[in-house]
C-alpha positions as CSV (number, residue, x, y, z in Angstrom):
1,X,0.0,0.0,0.0
2,X,2.8,2.5,0.8
3,X,4.7,1.8,-2.4
4,X,1.6,2.1,-4.5
5,X,0.2,5.1,-2.6
6,X,-1.2,7.7,-4.9
7,X,-0.9,11.2,-3.4
8,X,-3.8,13.6,-3.7
9,X,-3.3,17.0,-5.2
10,X,-2.4,19.7,-2.6
11,X,-4.5,22.9,-2.6
12,X,-2.7,26.2,-2.8
13,X,-1.6,27.9,0.4
14,X,-4.6,30.1,0.8
15,X,-7.2,27.4,0.0
16,X,-5.4,25.0,2.4
17,X,-5.4,27.5,5.3
18,X,-9.0,28.3,4.7
19,X,-10.1,24.7,4.5
20,X,-8.1,23.6,7.6
21,X,-10.1,26.2,9.6
22,X,-13.4,25.0,8.2
23,X,-12.5,21.3,8.9
24,X,-11.4,22.1,12.5
25,X,-14.7,23.9,13.1
26,X,-16.6,20.9,11.6
27,X,-14.7,18.5,13.8
28,X,-15.6,20.6,16.9
29,X,-19.2,20.5,16.0
30,X,-19.1,16.7,15.4
31,X,-17.5,16.2,18.8
32,X,-20.6,17.5,20.4
33,X,-22.8,15.4,18.2
34,X,-20.8,12.3,19.1
35,X,-21.1,13.2,22.7
36,X,-24.9,13.5,22.4
37,X,-25.2,10.2,20.5
38,X,-22.8,8.5,23.0
39,X,-20.5,7.2,20.2
40,X,-16.9,6.6,21.2
41,X,-14.1,7.5,18.8
42,X,-10.6,6.0,18.5
43,X,-8.1,8.1,16.4
44,X,-4.8,6.2,15.9
45,X,-1.7,7.9,14.6
46,X,1.2,5.7,13.3
47,X,4.0,6.4,10.9
48,X,7.7,7.0,10.4
49,X,9.8,8.6,13.0
50,X,9.8,12.4,12.5
51,X,6.8,12.2,10.3
52,X,5.0,14.8,12.4
53,X,2.5,12.6,14.2
54,X,2.6,14.6,17.3
55,X,2.4,17.9,15.5
56,X,-0.6,16.8,13.4
57,X,-2.3,15.4,16.5
58,X,-1.8,18.6,18.4
59,X,-3.5,20.7,15.6
60,X,-6.3,18.2,15.1
61,X,-7.4,18.6,18.8
62,X,-6.8,22.4,18.8
63,X,-10.5,23.4,18.6
64,X,-11.9,20.4,20.6
65,X,-13.4,20.6,24.1
66,X,-10.7,19.0,26.3
67,X,-13.3,17.6,28.7
68,X,-14.4,15.0,26.1
69,X,-11.1,13.7,24.7
70,X,-8.0,12.0,26.0
71,X,-4.5,11.6,24.4
72,X,-2.7,8.3,25.0
73,X,0.9,7.5,24.0
74,X,1.6,3.8,23.8
75,X,5.3,3.1,24.3
76,X,6.7,-0.4,24.2
77,X,5.4,-2.7,26.9
78,X,7.1,-2.9,30.3
79,X,8.2,-6.1,31.9
80,X,5.0,-6.1,34.0
81,X,2.8,-5.4,31.0
82,X,4.3,-8.4,29.2
83,X,2.8,-10.7,32.0
84,X,-0.6,-10.0,30.5
85,X,-2.2,-10.9,27.1
86,X,-1.0,-8.8,24.2
87,X,-4.3,-6.9,23.9
88,X,-4.6,-6.2,27.6
89,X,-2.9,-2.8,27.9
90,X,-4.5,-1.6,24.6
91,X,-8.0,-2.6,25.6
92,X,-7.6,-0.7,28.9
93,X,-7.2,2.5,26.9
94,X,-10.5,2.4,24.9
95,X,-12.7,5.5,25.4
96,X,-16.1,5.9,27.1
97,X,-19.2,6.4,25.0
98,X,-19.3,9.9,23.6
99,X,-15.6,10.6,24.0
100,X,-12.5,10.6,21.8
101,X,-9.2,9.0,22.5
102,X,-6.3,10.1,20.3
103,X,-3.4,7.7,20.2
104,X,0.2,8.6,19.5
105,X,0.9,5.0,18.3
106,X,-1.2,2.0,19.3
107,X,-0.5,-1.7,18.6
108,X,1.3,-1.3,15.3
109,X,4.7,-0.2,16.5
110,X,5.1,-3.0,19.1
111,X,4.5,-5.6,16.3
112,X,6.5,-4.1,13.5
113,X,9.5,-3.4,15.7
114,X,9.4,-7.0,17.1
115,X,9.3,-8.3,13.5
116,X,12.2,-6.2,12.6
117,X,14.4,-7.3,15.5
118,X,13.4,-10.9,15.1
119,X,11.7,-11.3,18.6
120,X,8.4,-12.0,16.8
121,X,8.3,-15.0,14.5
122,X,6.2,-15.0,11.3
123,X,3.7,-17.4,13.0
124,X,3.5,-15.2,16.0
125,X,3.0,-12.2,13.8
126,X,0.0,-13.9,12.1
127,X,-1.6,-14.6,15.5
128,X,-1.1,-10.9,16.5
129,X,-2.8,-9.8,13.3
130,X,-5.8,-12.1,13.9
131,X,-6.0,-10.7,17.5
132,X,-6.1,-7.1,16.2
133,X,-8.6,-7.8,13.5
134,X,-10.9,-9.5,16.0
135,X,-10.5,-6.7,18.6
136,X,-11.1,-3.9,16.1
137,X,-14.1,-5.7,14.6
138,X,-15.7,-6.3,18.1
139,X,-15.2,-2.6,19.0
140,X,-16.7,-1.4,15.7
141,X,-19.6,-3.8,16.1
142,X,-20.2,-2.4,19.6
143,X,-20.4,1.2,18.3
144,X,-16.8,2.4,18.2
145,X,-15.5,4.5,15.3
146,X,-11.8,3.6,14.6
147,X,-9.8,5.9,12.4
148,X,-6.3,4.8,11.6
149,X,-3.7,7.1,10.0
150,X,-0.2,6.3,8.8
151,X,2.0,9.4,8.4
152,X,4.2,8.7,5.4
153,X,7.4,10.5,4.5
154,X,10.2,9.8,2.1
155,X,13.6,8.5,3.3
156,X,15.2,11.8,2.3
157,X,12.6,13.9,4.1
158,X,13.0,11.8,7.3
159,X,16.7,12.2,7.3
160,X,16.5,15.9,6.8
161,X,14.0,16.3,9.7
162,X,16.1,14.2,12.1
163,X,19.1,16.4,11.4
164,X,17.0,19.5,12.0
165,X,15.7,18.1,15.3
166,X,19.2,17.2,16.5
167,X,20.5,20.8,15.9
168,X,18.2,22.3,18.5
169,X,18.9,21.4,22.2
170,X,15.1,21.7,22.9
171,X,14.2,19.0,20.3
172,X,17.4,16.8,20.1
173,X,16.0,14.5,22.8
174,X,13.3,13.5,20.4
175,X,15.7,11.8,18.1
176,X,16.7,8.3,19.1
177,X,19.0,5.6,17.8
178,X,15.9,3.8,16.8
179,X,14.9,6.7,14.5
180,X,18.3,6.6,12.8
181,X,18.2,2.8,12.5
182,X,14.8,3.1,10.9
183,X,16.1,5.6,8.4
184,X,19.2,3.5,7.5
185,X,16.9,0.5,7.0
186,X,14.1,2.4,5.3
187,X,13.3,-0.2,2.6
188,X,13.1,-3.0,5.1
189,X,10.8,-1.1,7.4
190,X,8.7,0.1,4.5
191,X,8.1,-3.6,3.5
192,X,7.1,-4.5,7.1
193,X,4.8,-1.4,7.4
194,X,3.3,-2.2,4.1
195,X,2.5,-5.8,5.0
196,X,1.0,-4.8,8.4
197,X,-1.2,-2.1,6.9
198,X,-2.5,-4.4,4.2
199,X,-3.1,-7.2,6.7
200,X,-5.0,-5.0,9.2
201,X,-7.0,-2.7,6.9
202,X,-10.6,-3.9,7.2
203,X,-13.8,-2.3,6.0
204,X,-14.8,-1.4,9.5
205,X,-11.4,0.1,10.4
206,X,-9.4,0.9,7.3
207,X,-6.0,2.6,7.1
208,X,-5.6,6.1,5.7
209,X,-2.2,6.9,4.3
210,X,-1.3,10.5,4.9
211,X,1.3,12.3,2.7
212,X,3.2,14.0,5.5
213,X,6.1,15.5,3.6
214,X,4.2,18.8,4.1
215,X,2.9,19.0,7.6
216,X,0.1,21.5,6.8
217,X,-1.1,19.3,3.9
218,X,-0.9,16.3,6.2
219,X,-3.1,18.0,8.8
220,X,-5.8,18.8,6.2
221,X,-5.8,15.2,4.9
222,X,-6.4,13.9,8.4
223,X,-9.2,16.4,9.1
224,X,-10.9,15.5,5.9
225,X,-10.9,11.8,6.5
226,X,-11.8,12.2,10.2
227,X,-14.8,14.3,9.4
228,X,-15.9,12.0,6.6
229,X,-15.7,9.0,9.0
230,X,-17.6,10.8,11.8
231,X,-20.3,11.9,9.4
232,X,-20.8,8.4,8.1
233,X,-20.8,7.0,11.7
234,X,-23.5,9.4,12.7
235,X,-25.7,8.4,9.7
236,X,-25.2,4.7,10.4
237,X,-25.5,4.7,14.2
238,X,-29.0,3.2,14.2
239,X,-28.2,0.4,11.8
240,X,-28.2,-3.2,13.1
241,X,-24.8,-5.0,13.0
242,X,-24.4,-8.4,11.3
243,X,-24.2,-11.3,13.7
244,X,-20.9,-13.1,13.0
245,X,-20.8,-16.8,12.5
246,X,-18.8,-18.8,15.1
247,X,-15.6,-20.2,13.6
248,X,-14.4,-22.2,16.6
249,X,-15.0,-26.0,17.2
250,X,-17.9,-26.6,19.6
251,X,-18.4,-29.6,21.7
252,X,-21.9,-31.1,22.4
253,X,-23.3,-30.2,25.8
254,X,-26.1,-31.6,27.9
255,X,-29.3,-29.5,28.3
256,X,-30.0,-28.5,31.9
257,X,-33.3,-30.4,32.0
258,X,-31.6,-33.7,31.4
259,X,-28.8,-33.3,34.1
260,X,-29.3,-35.9,36.8
261,X,-29.1,-34.4,40.3
262,X,-30.6,-36.7,42.8
263,X,-28.0,-39.4,42.5
264,X,-25.0,-37.0,42.9
265,X,-24.6,-37.3,46.7
266,X,-21.5,-37.6,48.9
267,X,-21.2,-39.0,52.4
268,X,-19.8,-36.6,55.0
269,X,-16.8,-38.7,55.9
270,X,-16.0,-39.4,52.3
271,X,-16.3,-35.7,51.6
272,X,-13.9,-34.6,54.3
273,X,-11.3,-37.2,53.3
274,X,-11.5,-36.3,49.7
275,X,-11.5,-32.6,50.4
276,X,-8.3,-32.7,52.4
277,X,-6.5,-34.8,49.8
278,X,-7.6,-32.6,46.9
279,X,-6.8,-29.3,48.6
280,X,-3.3,-30.5,49.4
281,X,-2.8,-31.5,45.8
282,X,-4.1,-28.1,44.5
283,X,-1.9,-26.3,46.9
284,X,1.2,-28.0,45.4
285,X,-0.1,-27.3,41.9
286,X,-0.5,-23.6,42.7
287,X,3.2,-23.4,43.3
288,X,3.9,-25.2,40.1
289,X,1.8,-23.0,37.9
290,X,3.5,-19.9,39.4
291,X,6.9,-21.3,38.6
292,X,5.8,-22.2,35.1
293,X,4.0,-18.7,34.7
294,X,0.7,-20.3,33.6
295,X,-2.3,-18.0,34.0
296,X,-5.6,-19.5,35.2
297,X,-9.1,-18.1,34.7
298,X,-11.9,-19.9,36.6
299,X,-15.5,-18.8,35.8
300,X,-18.5,-19.6,38.0
301,X,-22.0,-19.1,36.7
302,X,-25.1,-20.8,38.1
303,X,-28.5,-20.4,39.7
304,X,-29.0,-18.2,42.7
305,X,-28.4,-20.2,45.9
306,X,-26.7,-22.9,43.9
307,X,-23.6,-22.8,46.1
308,X,-21.1,-20.8,44.0
309,X,-19.7,-19.0,47.0
310,X,-19.1,-22.2,49.1
311,X,-17.6,-23.9,46.1
312,X,-15.2,-21.0,45.5
313,X,-14.1,-21.1,49.2
314,X,-13.1,-24.7,48.9
315,X,-10.9,-23.8,45.9
316,X,-9.3,-20.7,47.5
317,X,-8.7,-22.5,50.8
318,X,-5.9,-24.4,49.0
319,X,-4.3,-21.4,47.4
320,X,-1.6,-19.0,48.4
321,X,-3.5,-15.7,48.9
322,X,-0.7,-13.8,47.2
323,X,-1.4,-15.7,44.0
324,X,-5.1,-15.4,43.3
325,X,-7.9,-12.9,43.2
326,X,-11.7,-13.6,43.5
327,X,-13.6,-11.2,41.2
328,X,-17.3,-10.9,42.3
329,X,-19.0,-9.3,39.3
330,X,-21.9,-7.0,40.2
331,X,-24.0,-4.8,37.8
332,X,-21.6,-2.6,35.8
333,X,-20.8,0.9,37.2
334,X,-21.6,3.9,35.0
335,X,-18.0,4.2,33.7
336,X,-18.1,0.5,32.8
337,X,-21.5,0.7,31.1
338,X,-20.0,3.5,28.9
339,X,-17.5,1.1,27.4
340,X,-17.4,-2.1,25.4
341,X,-18.9,-4.6,27.8
342,X,-15.8,-6.9,27.9
343,X,-13.6,-3.9,29.0
344,X,-14.2,-4.5,32.7
345,X,-13.1,-8.1,32.3
346,X,-10.0,-7.3,30.4
347,X,-9.1,-5.2,33.5
348,X,-9.6,-8.1,35.8
349,X,-7.4,-10.7,34.2
350,X,-4.6,-12.4,36.1
351,X,-0.9,-12.0,35.5
352,X,0.9,-15.1,34.3
353,X,1.3,-17.5,37.1
354,X,-1.7,-16.2,38.9
355,X,-5.4,-17.2,39.2
356,X,-8.5,-15.1,38.8
357,X,-11.8,-16.6,39.9
358,X,-14.9,-14.9,38.5
359,X,-18.1,-15.1,40.6
360,X,-20.3,-14.3,37.6
361,X,-18.7,-13.1,34.5
362,X,-19.0,-11.8,30.9
363,X,-21.8,-14.4,30.4
364,X,-24.1,-11.9,32.0
365,X,-24.4,-10.4,28.5
366,X,-26.3,-13.5,27.3
367,X,-28.3,-14.1,30.5
368,X,-29.2,-11.2,32.8
369,X,-28.7,-8.5,30.2
370,X,-30.6,-10.5,27.6
371,X,-33.6,-11.3,29.7
372,X,-33.8,-8.0,31.6
373,X,-33.6,-5.9,28.5
374,X,-30.3,-4.2,29.4
375,X,-29.0,-4.8,25.9
376,X,-30.6,-5.2,22.5
377,X,-31.2,-8.6,20.8
378,X,-28.6,-7.7,18.3
379,X,-26.1,-7.1,21.1
380,X,-26.6,-10.5,22.9
381,X,-26.8,-12.4,19.6
382,X,-23.4,-11.0,18.6
383,X,-22.0,-11.7,22.1
384,X,-21.6,-15.5,21.6
385,X,-18.9,-15.0,19.0
386,X,-17.4,-12.0,20.8
387,X,-17.0,-14.1,24.0
388,X,-15.5,-17.1,22.1
389,X,-13.0,-14.7,20.5
390,X,-12.2,-13.2,23.9
391,X,-11.6,-16.7,25.4
392,X,-9.6,-17.7,22.4
393,X,-7.3,-14.7,23.0
394,X,-6.8,-16.0,26.6
395,X,-6.2,-19.5,25.3
396,X,-3.6,-18.3,22.8
397,X,-1.9,-16.4,25.6
398,X,-1.5,-19.7,27.4
399,X,-4.3,-19.4,30.0
400,X,-6.1,-22.3,31.5
401,X,-9.8,-21.5,31.2
402,X,-12.2,-23.4,33.5
403,X,-15.9,-22.7,33.3
404,X,-18.5,-24.0,35.8
405,X,-22.2,-23.9,35.6
406,X,-23.5,-24.7,39.1
407,X,-26.8,-26.6,38.7
408,X,-29.7,-27.2,41.1
409,X,-33.4,-27.9,40.6
410,X,-36.2,-25.5,41.3
411,X,-37.3,-27.1,44.5
412,X,-33.8,-27.0,46.0
413,X,-33.5,-23.3,45.2
414,X,-36.9,-22.6,46.9
415,X,-35.7,-24.5,50.0
416,X,-32.5,-22.6,50.2
417,X,-34.2,-19.2,49.6
418,X,-36.6,-20.0,52.4
419,X,-33.8,-21.0,54.8
420,X,-31.9,-17.8,54.0
421,X,-35.0,-15.7,54.6
422,X,-35.6,-17.4,58.0
423,X,-32.0,-17.2,59.2
424,X,-31.1,-13.7,60.4
425,X,-27.4,-14.0,59.7
426,X,-28.1,-15.2,56.1
427,X,-30.9,-12.8,55.2
428,X,-28.4,-10.5,53.4
429,X,-28.0,-13.2,50.8
430,X,-31.6,-13.1,49.7
431,X,-33.1,-10.1,47.8
432,X,-36.3,-9.2,46.0
433,X,-34.3,-9.6,42.7
434,X,-33.6,-13.2,43.6
435,X,-37.4,-13.9,43.9
436,X,-38.1,-12.0,40.7
437,X,-35.5,-14.0,38.8
438,X,-36.9,-17.2,40.1
439,X,-40.2,-16.4,38.4
440,X,-38.3,-16.4,35.1
441,X,-36.8,-19.8,35.7
442,X,-37.9,-21.3,32.4
443,X,-36.7,-18.3,30.4
444,X,-33.3,-18.4,32.2
445,X,-33.0,-22.1,31.6
446,X,-33.6,-21.6,27.9
447,X,-31.0,-18.8,27.8
448,X,-28.4,-20.9,29.7
449,X,-28.9,-23.9,27.4
450,X,-28.2,-21.6,24.4
451,X,-25.2,-20.1,26.1
452,X,-23.7,-23.6,26.9
453,X,-24.4,-24.8,23.3
454,X,-22.8,-21.8,21.6
455,X,-19.8,-21.2,23.9
456,X,-18.7,-24.8,24.7
457,X,-15.5,-24.6,22.8
458,X,-12.7,-27.1,22.8
459,X,-10.3,-24.6,24.4
460,X,-12.8,-23.3,27.0
461,X,-15.4,-26.0,27.7
462,X,-18.2,-25.8,30.3
463,X,-18.4,-28.2,33.3
464,X,-21.7,-28.7,34.9
465,X,-21.5,-29.1,38.7
466,X,-24.5,-31.0,40.1
467,X,-25.1,-29.0,43.3
468,X,-28.3,-30.3,45.0
469,X,-25.6,-31.8,47.3
470,X,-23.1,-29.0,47.7
471,X,-20.4,-31.4,49.0
472,X,-20.6,-33.4,45.7
473,X,-20.2,-30.2,43.6
474,X,-17.2,-29.0,45.7
475,X,-15.3,-32.2,45.2
476,X,-16.1,-32.3,41.5
477,X,-14.9,-28.8,41.0
478,X,-11.7,-29.5,42.8
479,X,-11.1,-32.6,40.7
480,X,-11.7,-30.7,37.5
481,X,-9.4,-27.8,38.5
482,X,-6.6,-30.2,39.5
483,X,-7.0,-32.2,36.3
484,X,-6.8,-29.1,34.1
485,X,-3.8,-27.7,35.9
486,X,-1.9,-31.0,35.9
487,X,-2.5,-31.2,32.1
488,X,-1.2,-27.6,31.7
489,X,1.9,-28.2,33.8
490,X,2.7,-31.3,31.9
491,X,2.6,-29.4,28.6
492,X,4.9,-26.8,30.0
493,X,7.6,-29.2,31.0
């Protein structure tokens, strides 16, 4: 794309200056419209060193209201950031609905530099590209406008600018050895940049090549494209988004109505003996996954009063408290509702070697949010594939993903609700919402069956815990966790 890039005709100086002012005023007006429509905007600047990314960015935001935009500069990841999935630090920086985030570099530089220095293999590069395409598509499908600009300059122009910057004590710090290395290996970098731009330029988030040999002209090009993109987004904001087809292998799963519960009972003595043995084994495995730097994500979903809390306690009792976190997931806060719904889960992922246990999770999108009308049908229909892609990202990172549905029957739930209501120290556990949800049991069961069917992937399968007898469910959960962790540790040896 860079080598074949056809440059547009530059207006004369007077016309250029006049149009820049008009485009800046239009952008300021659009900013308020995007705020009112609650549409988030991501504006990404990439390009050659000394191509003027920062200068153009500064002039683009000149007339904007600073209360409703943020500027982020994404440097190379720190040692700590490398302990999380590749997308983790980038997804943390997405804007709230109705706001802009302008990025001085995003995920391109990390990938292209790693390709150039050989720390990223061609196969790893392909995986990174797939991750980016999926992430950008999910954001666009959830209402984000993504505008990506590559500031292009010639080798000669880059060299001239680097020399000029070095002459001035106030700007010499901006020139690095990496900039000179890029200039001396211009053709090699151009080939890598060209491949990356071609590989990640989709219809929902295309790349715009900006002729930046003239900074004023470069600014006008960016403003033109940005205003065109926002205008189109405003017109299309009410259109339904296509529901993507699942591309991951799915395993068959039993419907809840056919799960046998009455025969899943454990004697108290047998329970205590097994519990002690399994917790000791899990304690040793926790040390091993820390040493091998294997991240673990455990998800608990299930009926109210099914015993999720007690089940989680029997897991955590065996773990070093420095190496795990339990994440109870309530209704989203306003700042969470204003972003892509998976954002708050990206922020709760464990570091490698650590365990995150989710008491409720991202599956609320296709259960509570679906049935209570907190999202549209188009939203929850799309979510199955978005969730599978999210979990595939974790799997590719090397995470062990263990998902539990804690199952009880309707009579058992009623008995537990009644016991909670009649026991003063347990009354905090029962709410009016629990009783309302119980009235929708059949609707929830249908939604759960669909959820299990459409997200029971080979890399993140569901495990049903029969919990009419809580002791049985606790032992089964421990056995599954141990089995999965042993398998992961064996692979890592």
